[in-house]
Phi, psi and omega in degrees: 000142182292137178286124183259005182275121175266103184294344176282350183248008177236165175255317186217136174236129175256127175251113183238151180169173179296164177297146176061040179243012174095018181301315181295315178299323178297315179303312181290332177293325176298319180287329177299322181277351184290131182242007181279195187253001182291147177285140180266128186229139169250142179258113176052038178284140188288349183232136172285133182240130180306135178089359181239144170267135179252123177246165188225011180212155177293332176296314177298319180301319183292344182263354181283145172224147176055050182232160167248123187246129172258123175244097182281136180055064184312322184295344176282337186256333175238114187282102187284353174277348176277144186301326185269009187298316180294326175296319179297312180296319178299318177296318178298311181297320179295316180295317179300314180296317181298324182271013178059039175259167174238135176247129171244116178238150178245149176193146171272356185247110179262354187297332182280351182281100182280173178299324177296319180287326178309322183296338180270347184264116183275324188224136171248132173242135185241139165252189185305137175224110183285339182223099179291347176295344179281346176287140182295128178300135179084355181285155177299322180301319180285318180300318179302318179288322181289329186266001180235144183251117173227148180304330185279351182258130167231184184298334188254333189207166171244108190263095178235156176264164173303130182095005176238147179213158174242125182243124184224133170220189177295332184244351183236131172226107190216130167268132181220159173244147179219154185258170175299126181268001178053054183253008173095007176249163180303140179220122176054030181259359182264000000 
């Protein structure tokens, strides 16, 4: 299915789902389909990828303008067990938006996304989630799933296969399939 997300018109996309369900490949598939002029950046990604600049600090991130940034496994880079973590993430999201950047982040943990942070996230993309009870009550991520009807959603889980995703925003509701992006992580081996 054709990707309907215009990355030039969003600030932040959260890709959430269980571990080993293709979140990273999904993030890179959005960039593969991107036809705009923004520079493609990975944040502390373990592998150099052709066509991407790899940065390694929040200071470098704060100096970027007109970029699309992939931050894989967000919880590895912002320590959510520290008291100031939500303040740090709020500052990162604010700076990214101010500098006309786009952030695509992946995480299996949605619990740290507070109501203040919810306001910065334009699009949620989901991979398989075996237990929807792990989504934070009242969060935009949970409301989007509760308020939309797809065959793959039931009260308890989001049943998707590797290579399938559900993308939801205020204006987009899309089931999509995506392929292996050959980025050096396990793909369909589970």
